[in-house]
C-alpha positions in Angstrom: 8.1 20.0 -16.8 6.5 23.0 -14.7 3.9 22.1 -12.1 1.4 24.9 -10.8 -0.2 24.6 -7.5 -3.9 25.5 -7.2 -3.8 27.2 -3.9 -0.6 29.4 -4.1 1.5 31.1 -6.6 3.9 28.2 -6.2 5.9 26.7 -9.1 7.8 23.4 -9.2 10.3 22.7 -11.9 13.3 21.3 -12.7 16.3 23.7 -11.6 18.9 24.9 -14.5 22.2 26.4 -14.1 20.9 29.8 -13.7 19.3 28.6 -10.3 22.5 27.6 -9.0 23.3 30.2 -6.3 19.6 30.5 -5.0 20.0 26.3 -5.0 23.5 26.9 -2.8 22.0 29.5 -0.7 19.5 26.8 0.7 22.2 24.6 1.5 24.3 27.2 3.3 21.3 28.3 5.3 20.3 24.9 6.1 23.5 23.2 7.5 25.8 25.3 9.9 29.0 23.5 8.3 28.1 24.9 5.0 28.3 28.4 6.6 32.0 27.9 7.7 33.3 27.0 4.1 35.9 29.5 2.6 35.1 30.7 -0.9 37.4 28.0 -2.4 35.2 25.1 -0.9 32.2 26.8 -2.0 33.2 27.2 -5.5 33.8 23.3 -5.4 30.4 22.8 -4.5 29.1 25.3 -7.0 30.8 23.5 -9.7 29.6 20.2 -8.4 26.1 21.2 -8.4 26.2 22.8 -12.0 27.9 19.6 -13.6 25.2 17.5 -11.7 22.2 19.9 -13.2 24.0 19.8 -16.9 25.0 16.2 -17.2 23.2 13.8 -14.6 20.5 12.1 -16.4 19.3 9.8 -13.8 19.1 12.4 -11.1 16.9 15.5 -11.6 17.0 18.4 -9.1 13.7 20.0 -8.6 12.8 23.4 -7.1 9.5 25.2 -5.6 9.5 28.9 -6.5 7.1 31.5 -5.2 7.5 34.5 -7.6 11.4 34.2 -8.2 12.2 33.1 -5.0 13.4 29.4 -4.4 11.7 27.9 -1.4 12.6 24.5 -1.3 14.7 22.0 -3.5 14.8 18.1 -3.7 16.7 15.5 -5.8 14.4 13.0 -8.0 16.3 9.7 -8.7 15.2 7.0 -11.4 16.5 3.5 -11.6 15.5 0.1 -11.7 16.0 -2.8 -8.8 15.2 -6.3 -8.3 12.0 -6.2 -6.6 10.4 -9.6 -5.9 12.7 -11.5 -8.7 12.0 -9.1 -11.3 13.5 -5.9 -12.4 11.2 -3.0 -11.5 11.0 0.5 -12.2 11.6 2.7 -9.2 12.3 6.2 -8.1 13.9 8.0 -5.2 13.5 11.4 -3.4 16.4 12.8 -1.3 17.7 15.9 -0.3 14.4 17.6 0.3 15.1 20.8 2.1 13.2 23.9 2.8 14.9 27.3 2.8 15.1 27.9 6.6 14.5 31.7 5.9 11.7 31.1 3.5 9.5 28.4 5.6 5.9 28.5 4.8 3.3 25.8 5.6 2.6 23.1 3.3 5.7 23.5 1.1 7.2 20.2 2.0 3.8 18.7 1.4 3.6 20.1 -2.0 7.1 18.8 -2.8 6.3 15.3 -1.7 3.1 15.5 -3.9 5.1 16.3 -6.9 7.3 13.3 -6.3 4.2 11.0 -6.0 2.9 12.4 -9.3 6.5 11.8 -10.7 6.3 8.4 -9.6 2.9 7.6 -11.2 4.3 8.9 -14.5 7.0 6.8 -14.9 5.3 3.8 -13.3 7.4 3.3 -10.4 6.8 0.3 -8.3 8.7 1.3 -5.3 9.8 4.6 -3.9 12.4 5.3 -1.8 12.5 8.5 0.6 15.8 9.4 1.9 16.0 11.3 5.2 13.8 14.2 5.6 11.5 13.3 8.3 10.2 10.0 8.8 7.2 11.0 10.8 6.1 13.3 8.1 6.0 10.6 5.6 4.1 8.2 7.7 1.4 10.9 8.3 1.1 10.9 4.6 0.2 7.0 4.4 3.5 5.9 3.4 4.4 2.2 4.5 8.4 1.5 5.5 10.4 -1.5 5.0 13.3 -0.3 7.0 16.8 -0.5 5.5 17.6 -2.0 2.1 21.2 -3.1 2.8 21.8 -4.2 -1.0 21.5 -0.6 -2.2 22.9 0.8 0.8 19.7 3.2 1.2 18.4 4.1 4.7 15.1 3.7 4.2 12.6 2.2 1.8 9.0 3.7 1.6 5.7 2.1 -0.5 4.1 4.4 -2.5 0.5 5.1 -2.0 -0.2 4.9 -5.9 0.2 1.0 -5.6 -1.3 -0.3 -2.3 -1.3 -4.3 -3.6 2.8 -3.7 -3.2 2.9 -3.4 0.8 1.0 -6.7 1.2 3.9 -8.6 0.7 5.4 -10.1 3.9 8.8 -8.6 3.4 7.3 -5.3 3.2 3.9 -5.6 5.5 3.9 -3.6 8.4 2.3 -4.7 11.8 -0.2 -2.5 11.6 -1.4 -3.7 8.3 -1.4 -7.2 9.3 -3.3 -6.2 12.7 -5.9 -4.2 10.6 -7.0 -7.1 8.1 -7.1 -9.4 11.4 -9.4 -7.1 13.3 -11.7 -6.5 10.6 -12.1 -10.2 9.3 -11.4 -12.3 12.5 -12.1 -10.4 15.3 -15.1 -9.0 13.5 -16.1 -12.3 12.9 -15.8 -13.7 16.4 -17.7 -10.8 17.7 -20.4 -11.5 15.5 -20.9 -15.0 16.4 -20.5 -14.0 20.0 -23.5 -11.6 19.8 -25.8 -14.1 18.2 -24.9 -17.2 19.8 -26.4 -16.5 23.3 -29.7 -15.8 21.9 -29.8 -18.9 19.8 -28.8 -21.2 22.5 -31.5 -19.7 24.6 -34.3 -20.7 21.9 -32.3 -23.7 21.1 -32.1 -23.0 17.3 -30.0 -21.0 15.0 -28.0 -20.8 11.7 -24.8 -18.9 11.6 -23.1 -18.6 8.1 -19.8 -17.0 8.0 -17.7 -15.3 5.0 -14.2 -16.9 4.6 -12.5 -16.9 1.0 -10.8 -19.4 -1.0 -7.7 -17.5 -0.2 -8.1 -19.0 3.3 -8.3 -22.7 1.8 -5.3 -22.2 -0.7 -3.4 -19.3 0.5 -2.2 -16.3 -1.8 1.1 -14.8 -2.6 1.1 -11.1 -1.2 -2.1 -11.9 1.0 -0.5 -13.2 4.2 -2.6 -11.1 6.4 -5.8 -11.8 4.7 -5.4 -15.3 4.0 -4.4 -15.9 7.8 -7.8 -14.0 8.6 -9.9 -16.1 6.5 -8.2 -19.2 7.6 -9.0 -18.2 11.0 -12.5 -18.0 10.5 -12.8 -21.4 9.2 -11.3 -22.6 12.1 -13.6 -20.8 14.4 -16.4 -21.9 12.1 -15.6 -25.5 12.6 -14.9 -25.0 16.6 -18.3 -23.4 17.3 -19.9 -25.6 15.3 -18.5 -28.5 17.5 -19.8 -26.3 20.7 -23.4 -25.6 19.5 -24.3 -28.7 17.5 -26.2 -30.0 20.6 -28.4 -27.1 20.7 -29.5 -27.4 17.2 -27.7 -24.6 16.1 -25.3 -25.1 12.8 -22.2 -22.9 12.2 -21.1 -23.1 8.6 -18.9 -20.8 6.5 -18.9 -19.9 2.5 -15.6 -19.6 1.0 -16.3 -17.1 -2.1 -13.5 -17.5 -5.1 -13.2 -14.8 -7.8 -16.3 -13.1 -7.7 -17.4 -10.3 -10.2 -17.5 -7.3 -8.1 -16.4 -3.5 -8.1 -13.1 -4.6 -6.6 -12.5 -7.0 -9.1 -13.5 -4.8 -11.8 -10.7 -2.3 -11.0 -8.1 -5.1 -11.4 -5.8 -4.6 -14.6 -6.6 -7.2 -17.5 -3.5 -8.9 -16.8 -4.4 -9.6 -13.2 -7.8 -10.6 -14.2 -6.3 -13.1 -17.0 -4.0 -14.6 -14.1 -6.7 -15.3 -12.0 -9.0 -16.5 -14.5 -6.4 -18.9 -15.5 -6.5 -20.5 -12.4 -10.1 -21.3 -12.4 -11.1 -24.5 -13.9 -14.6 -23.2 -14.8 -13.0 -20.2 -16.7 -15.2 -17.5 -15.4 -15.7 -15.3 -12.6 -18.4 -15.9 -10.0 -21.2 -13.6 -9.4 -22.6 -12.3 -6.2 -25.8 -14.0 -6.5 -23.8 -17.1 -6.6 -22.7 -16.4 -3.2 -25.7 -15.3 -1.9 -27.5 -18.3 -2.8 -25.1 -20.5 -1.2 -25.5 -18.4 2.0 -29.0 -18.5 1.9 -28.9 -22.7 1.5 -26.9 -22.9 4.4 -29.3 -20.5 6.3 -32.3 -22.5 5.5 -34.1 -25.7 6.7 -32.6 -27.8 3.8 -29.1 -27.6 5.4 -30.4 -28.5 9.1 -28.1 -31.3 8.9 -25.0 -29.4 7.8 -22.7 -28.3 10.3 -18.7 -27.3 10.5 -18.6 -27.1 6.8 -16.7 -24.9 4.5 -18.9 -24.2 1.0 -16.6 -22.9 -1.8 -18.1 -21.0 -4.3 -15.1 -20.6 -6.4 -15.5 -22.5 -9.8 -13.3 -25.3 -8.8 -10.2 -23.0 -7.6 -9.8 -25.0 -4.5 -9.9 -28.3 -5.7 
């Protein structure tokens, strides 16, 4: 399958046996050790790569061409692996090489984009990026899981095409954890701090924080989110005790599975799994949540403080 770029006259396609000399030329110019090989050794590598191109169904060697010149090559590996207790499709990128005599800006980026498209087409849940430049992949937004000793592969990377995967604790990066804590927990703290001083002065106030049913019952794959929302509950109860004597109530609303744009993007399988955990058998609406907040902010809730109102159809029971 050929892949043309929109900005340059580049073409990316699988290599054939007719490309073998250009393919070897990249290696001969990329690695000093190759240049010292005698003709017999070079023939060995020539035969090896030719056999690989002809017969290997698991590894596909791809090249980026400009006109008739081969600028870069890489190998795409397709396989399955046990990922969180289930065999999942996976693919790997290895041996990404750019010809040192034909280096052009954007070549490596274009190759990785082709790899991402390849991963989408085969439905790969996990991608493996074997050494090129780890910093390069990081700048493209990949998260890294470190070494996969079971498969003797040096680096595991989470594809951007399935961001939900990177939420699992074993693959979650510290920066992923910190970002959610900063938004949900620290953000709530700063908002409460900003309004509390004025409320204390006027000896009246209503603070309603938004937590989540996940903060009450946890959820696999959401360690960072669950921690942040459970923290909101802890802060709510603590501040409620601090401010109760000043006629200030502090409560929280914990929404469950609510029909929003975010949940609309879920697959039918994911939606059905979530609905199966709701005793009422349906999603809530944004209006359900808004009315709960309005109640806790109104006069009818004047004797309620330090409480968590779950708007979840019974999920947290």
